[in-house]
N, CA, C and O of each residue as an XYZ file, in Angstrom:
392
protein
N     -34.608     33.196    -29.497
C     -33.440     33.671    -28.785
C     -33.577     33.342    -27.298
O     -34.649     33.521    -26.720
N     -32.506     32.866    -26.683
C     -32.520     32.477    -25.279
C     -32.394     33.698    -24.387
O     -31.578     34.585    -24.636
N     -33.206     33.730    -23.353
C     -33.145     34.838    -22.407
C     -31.923     34.690    -21.520
O     -31.557     33.565    -21.180
N     -31.272     35.788    -21.129
C     -30.054     35.734    -20.309
C     -30.245     34.997    -18.984
O     -29.338     34.290    -18.546
N     -31.394     35.144    -18.340
C     -31.633     34.499    -17.055
C     -31.694     32.980    -17.208
O     -31.192     32.259    -16.346
N     -32.292     32.484    -18.276
C     -32.371     31.037    -18.504
C     -30.970     30.469    -18.756
O     -30.629     29.389    -18.273
N     -30.163     31.217    -19.524
C     -28.803     30.767    -19.808
C     -27.991     30.730    -18.512
O     -27.230     29.788    -18.289
N     -28.141     31.726    -17.671
C     -27.425     31.779    -16.395
C     -27.856     30.619    -15.495
O     -27.017     30.005    -14.835
N     -29.153     30.317    -15.462
C     -29.638     29.203    -14.644
C     -29.059     27.872    -15.130
O     -28.709     27.011    -14.323
N     -28.963     27.713    -16.430
C     -28.406     26.480    -16.982
C     -26.934     26.342    -16.590
O     -26.491     25.245    -16.248
N     -26.186     27.415    -16.634
C     -24.773     27.389    -16.254
C     -24.640     27.029    -14.775
O     -23.777     26.231    -14.410
N     -25.471     27.601    -13.937
C     -25.429     27.309    -12.504
C     -25.728     25.826    -12.259
O     -25.055     25.182    -11.454
N     -26.728     25.288    -12.945
C     -27.066     23.876    -12.782
C     -25.927     22.964    -13.229
O     -25.665     21.942    -12.595
N     -25.256     23.325    -14.303
C     -24.127     22.528    -14.784
C     -22.992     22.548    -13.762
O     -22.384     21.512    -13.490
N     -22.712     23.693    -13.208
C     -21.648     23.806    -12.201
C     -22.001     22.989    -10.958
O     -21.138     22.302    -10.411
N     -23.237     23.052    -10.511
C     -23.664     22.284     -9.340
C     -23.559     20.787     -9.620
O     -23.072     20.037     -8.774
N     -24.003     20.347    -10.781
C     -23.933     18.929    -11.133
C     -22.485     18.453    -11.180
O     -22.186     17.348    -10.727
N     -21.586     19.267    -11.719
C     -20.171     18.896    -11.781
C     -19.578     18.803    -10.380
O     -18.815     17.881    -10.088
N     -19.921     19.743     -9.520
C     -19.400     19.733     -8.150
C     -19.897     18.508     -7.391
O     -19.132     17.886     -6.654
N     -21.164     18.155     -7.561
C     -21.697     16.961     -6.903
C     -21.013     15.701     -7.423
O     -20.731     14.784     -6.652
N     -20.750     15.653     -8.699
C     -20.052     14.506     -9.276
C     -18.668     14.350     -8.697
O     -18.253     13.233     -8.391
N     -17.941     15.442     -8.539
C     -16.598     15.385     -7.951
C     -16.652     14.998     -6.484
O     -15.793     14.260     -6.002
N     -17.648     15.488     -5.777
C     -17.767     15.196     -4.349
C     -18.094     13.728     -4.117
O     -17.677     13.158     -3.109
N     -18.825     13.113     -5.021
C     -19.229     11.726     -4.839
C     -18.206     10.745     -5.409
O     -18.244      9.565     -5.061
N     -17.318     11.182     -6.252
C     -16.373     10.277     -6.912
C     -15.506      9.485     -5.936
O     -15.390      8.272     -6.108
N     -14.889     10.099     -4.921
C     -14.050      9.301     -4.016
C     -14.822      8.217     -3.273
O     -14.305      7.114     -3.095
N     -16.039      8.500     -2.837
C     -16.795      7.489     -2.110
C     -17.251      6.376     -3.035
O     -17.412      5.239     -2.593
N     -17.460      6.675     -4.299
C     -17.860      5.651     -5.245
C     -16.716      4.686     -5.509
O     -16.948      3.532     -5.870
N     -15.488      5.143     -5.334
C     -14.343      4.304     -5.626
C     -13.785      3.635     -4.365
O     -12.916      2.770     -4.470
N     -14.253      4.008     -3.206
C     -13.731      3.460     -1.948
C     -14.040      1.972     -1.844
O     -15.080      1.502     -2.308
N     -13.125      1.248     -1.233
C     -13.326     -0.180     -1.005
C     -14.481     -0.376     -0.018
O     -14.671      0.452      0.873
N     -15.248     -1.448     -0.163
C     -16.391     -1.711      0.729
C     -15.966     -1.956      2.181
O     -14.842     -2.383      2.448
N     -16.876     -1.681      3.102
C     -16.580     -1.801      4.537
C     -16.150     -3.215      4.921
O     -15.141     -3.387      5.605
N     -16.901     -4.228      4.492
C     -16.553     -5.599      4.872
C     -15.199     -6.011      4.312
O     -14.419     -6.684      4.987
N     -14.926     -5.612      3.097
C     -13.621     -5.891      2.499
C     -12.525     -5.260      3.350
O     -11.503     -5.893      3.614
N     -12.732     -4.008      3.782
C     -11.715     -3.285      4.545
C     -11.533     -3.851      5.948
O     -10.429     -3.807      6.490
N     -12.596     -4.382      6.541
C     -12.445     -5.031      7.848
C     -11.501     -6.221      7.707
O     -10.604     -6.409      8.529
N     -11.701     -7.009      6.683
C     -10.845     -8.168      6.434
C      -9.427     -7.722      6.078
O      -8.449     -8.306      6.544
N      -9.326     -6.686      5.252
C      -8.016     -6.156      4.873
C      -7.233     -5.715      6.111
O      -6.059     -6.055      6.257
N      -7.873     -4.967      6.992
C      -7.193     -4.445      8.182
C      -6.750     -5.589      9.100
O      -5.655     -5.548      9.661
N      -7.593     -6.599      9.250
C      -7.233     -7.764     10.058
C      -5.990     -8.455      9.495
O      -5.072     -8.813     10.233
N      -5.981     -8.633      8.180
C      -4.828     -9.276      7.541
C      -3.576     -8.407      7.634
O      -2.478     -8.920      7.848
N      -3.736     -7.111      7.477
C      -2.589     -6.200      7.543
C      -1.939     -6.243      8.914
O      -0.713     -6.249      9.023
N      -2.748     -6.273      9.955
C      -2.212     -6.359     11.318
C      -1.498     -7.698     11.502
O      -0.418     -7.751     12.090
N      -2.092     -8.761     11.006
C      -1.459    -10.072     11.095
C      -0.130    -10.118     10.348
O       0.839    -10.708     10.825
N      -0.093     -9.495      9.181
C       1.149     -9.453      8.411
C       2.218     -8.649      9.152
O       3.385     -9.039      9.182
N       1.822     -7.549      9.737
C       2.761     -6.735     10.505
C       3.321     -7.524     11.683
O       4.524     -7.497     11.943
N       2.446     -8.219     12.386
C       2.883     -9.028     13.523
C       3.815    -10.155     13.075
O       4.772    -10.491     13.772
N       3.529    -10.733     11.913
C       4.392    -11.802     11.388
C       5.791    -11.274     11.099
O       6.780    -11.946     11.394
N       5.884    -10.084     10.528
C       7.202     -9.500     10.237
C       7.954     -9.190     11.526
O       9.161     -9.411     11.615
N       7.239     -8.680     12.518
C       7.888     -8.398     13.800
C       8.371     -9.690     14.454
O       9.442     -9.722     15.060
N       7.575    -10.759     14.329
C       7.967    -12.044     14.915
C       9.210    -12.609     14.228
O       9.997    -13.326     14.846
N       9.378    -12.284     12.955
C      10.558    -12.729     12.215
C      11.774    -11.853     12.510
O      12.886    -12.149     12.073
N      11.547    -10.771     13.257
C      12.645     -9.865     13.598
C      13.185     -9.106     12.403
O      14.372     -8.786     12.347
N      12.320     -8.820     11.453
C      12.751     -8.169     10.218
C      12.910     -6.664     10.358
O      13.529     -6.039      9.496
N      12.377     -6.064     11.405
C      12.564     -4.633     11.647
C      11.828     -3.714     10.686
O      12.249     -2.579     10.465
N      10.745     -4.193     10.121
C       9.970     -3.367      9.184
C       9.126     -2.361      9.951
O       8.475     -2.712     10.935
N       9.137     -1.113      9.501
C       8.355     -0.054     10.143
C       7.666      0.781      9.065
O       7.838      0.549      7.868
N       6.894      1.744      9.517
C       6.239      2.662      8.591
C       4.776      2.328      8.390
O       4.234      1.422      9.023
N       4.147      3.077      7.496
C       2.696      2.935      7.315
C       2.301      1.528      6.885
O       1.202      1.078      7.209
N       3.139      0.846      6.189
C       2.818     -0.494      5.706
C       2.881     -1.542      6.814
O       2.164     -2.541      6.762
N       3.728     -1.323      7.809
C       4.017     -2.376      8.772
C       3.553     -2.088     10.198
O       3.992     -2.773     11.121
N       2.700     -1.123     10.406
C       2.195     -0.898     11.770
C       1.077     -1.899     12.072
O       0.497     -2.480     11.155
N       0.779     -2.097     13.344
C      -0.276     -3.047     13.696
C      -1.500     -2.355     14.298
O      -2.155     -2.898     15.187
N      -1.793     -1.176     13.815
C      -2.951     -0.407     14.255
C      -4.115     -0.687     13.301
O      -4.154     -0.156     12.191
N      -5.052     -1.515     13.732
C      -6.193     -1.942     12.913
C      -6.937     -0.753     12.296
O      -7.189     -0.728     11.091
N      -7.287      0.234     13.136
C      -8.074      1.374     12.641
C      -7.354      2.144     11.539
O      -7.993      2.635     10.609
N      -6.049      2.253     11.634
C      -5.289      2.947     10.599
C      -5.358      2.219      9.267
O      -5.567      2.840      8.225
N      -5.182      0.892      9.301
C      -5.281      0.101      8.072
C      -6.700      0.155      7.511
O      -6.899      0.282      6.303
N      -7.682      0.055      8.408
C      -9.082      0.087      7.965
C      -9.416      1.408      7.280
O      -9.988      1.418      6.190
N      -9.063      2.514      7.911
C      -9.404      3.819      7.339
C      -8.670      4.053      6.024
O      -9.243      4.606      5.085
N      -7.419      3.641      5.949
C      -6.679      3.789      4.691
C      -7.395      3.016      3.592
O      -7.566      3.522      2.483
N      -7.808      1.806      3.894
C      -8.520      0.978      2.920
C      -9.805      1.658      2.455
O     -10.131      1.622      1.269
N     -10.525      2.270      3.369
C     -11.787      2.952      3.017
C     -11.551      4.176      2.142
O     -12.464      4.640      1.459
N     -10.329      4.698      2.162
C     -10.020      5.895      1.385
C      -9.462      5.592     -0.005
O      -9.250      6.507     -0.800
N      -9.225      4.318     -0.301
C      -8.645      3.962     -1.598
C      -9.543      2.941     -2.295
O     -10.533      2.471     -1.734
N      -9.179      2.620     -3.507
C      -9.944      1.618     -4.251
C      -9.612      0.220     -3.735
O      -8.594      0.007     -3.076
N     -10.482     -0.712     -4.048
C     -10.265     -2.108     -3.671
C      -8.975     -2.629     -4.321
O      -8.220     -3.375     -3.697
N      -8.729     -2.238     -5.564
C      -7.508     -2.662     -6.257
C      -6.252     -2.169     -5.538
O      -5.270     -2.904     -5.426
N      -6.282     -0.935     -5.054
C      -5.127     -0.394     -4.326
C      -4.886     -1.165     -3.036
O      -3.742     -1.453     -2.686
N      -5.953     -1.497     -2.333
C      -5.813     -2.251     -1.089
C      -5.268     -3.652     -1.372
O      -4.396     -4.131     -0.648
N      -5.768     -4.307     -2.405
C      -5.254     -5.632     -2.762
C      -3.773     -5.559     -3.109
O      -2.995     -6.434     -2.727
N      -3.396     -4.534     -3.818
C      -1.999     -4.363     -4.200
C      -1.111     -4.237     -2.960
O      -0.048     -4.853     -2.891
N      -1.539     -3.455     -2.003
C      -0.775     -3.273     -0.765
C      -0.673     -4.589      0.008
O       0.386     -4.916      0.545
N      -1.760     -5.331      0.061
C      -1.760     -6.636      0.724
C      -0.729     -7.565      0.066
O       0.037     -8.241      0.752
N      -0.725     -7.586     -1.265
C       0.205     -8.464     -1.983
C       1.661     -8.063     -1.768
O       2.534     -8.926     -1.689
N       1.929     -6.768     -1.672
C       3.306     -6.318     -1.406
C       3.774     -6.856     -0.056
O       4.890     -7.363      0.063
N       2.920     -6.745      0.956
C       3.289     -7.256      2.284
C       3.429     -8.777      2.260
O       4.378     -9.327      2.819
N       2.494     -9.446      1.621
C       2.548    -10.908      1.549
C       3.838    -11.380      0.882
O       4.494    -12.306      1.360
N       4.189    -10.738     -0.215
C       5.419    -11.119     -0.923
C       6.658    -10.864     -0.077
O       7.603    -11.652     -0.109
N       6.664     -9.791      0.663
C       7.808     -9.496      1.537
C       7.945    -10.568      2.612
O       9.058    -10.970      2.951
N       6.831    -11.027      3.143
C       6.861    -12.034      4.200
C       7.325    -13.385      3.657
O       8.244    -13.995      4.205
N       6.701    -13.844      2.600
C       6.966    -15.194      2.124
C       8.192    -15.331      1.247
O       8.732    -16.426      1.092
N       8.635    -14.222      0.671
C       9.813    -14.283     -0.202
C      11.032    -13.593      0.408
O      12.033    -13.357     -0.268
N      10.927    -13.272      1.706
C      12.012    -12.557      2.388
C      12.439    -11.320      1.625
O      13.623    -10.994      1.546
N      11.446    -10.633      1.060
C      11.729     -9.412      0.302
C      11.923     -8.219      1.214
O      11.845     -8.335      2.437
N      12.177     -7.069      0.607
C      12.369     -5.850      1.392
C      11.064     -5.382      2.028
O       9.975     -5.706      1.555
N      11.193     -4.631      3.086
C      10.018     -4.090      3.785
C       9.257     -3.105      2.920
O       8.243     -2.557      3.353
């Protein structure tokens, strides 16, 4: 028969392990730093290209603040950042909506 204290310790360890797993999950999925540096550089360039075309695009997608693009990239997956890059690229080259 299991002693109550051992059972309680096991429950506490399981809860701690689950909490650590949740705390580490976002950083495990974040895009790498070098990837995000390149992403932010391209995002600023894309924003500047739209402004040069006089398209009037604004908002989080079209600002030219490097640090904002970089930090957003670090907070999302690499796939999400690539997707955002492609949306901007398509808008620029296909005269699509902002």
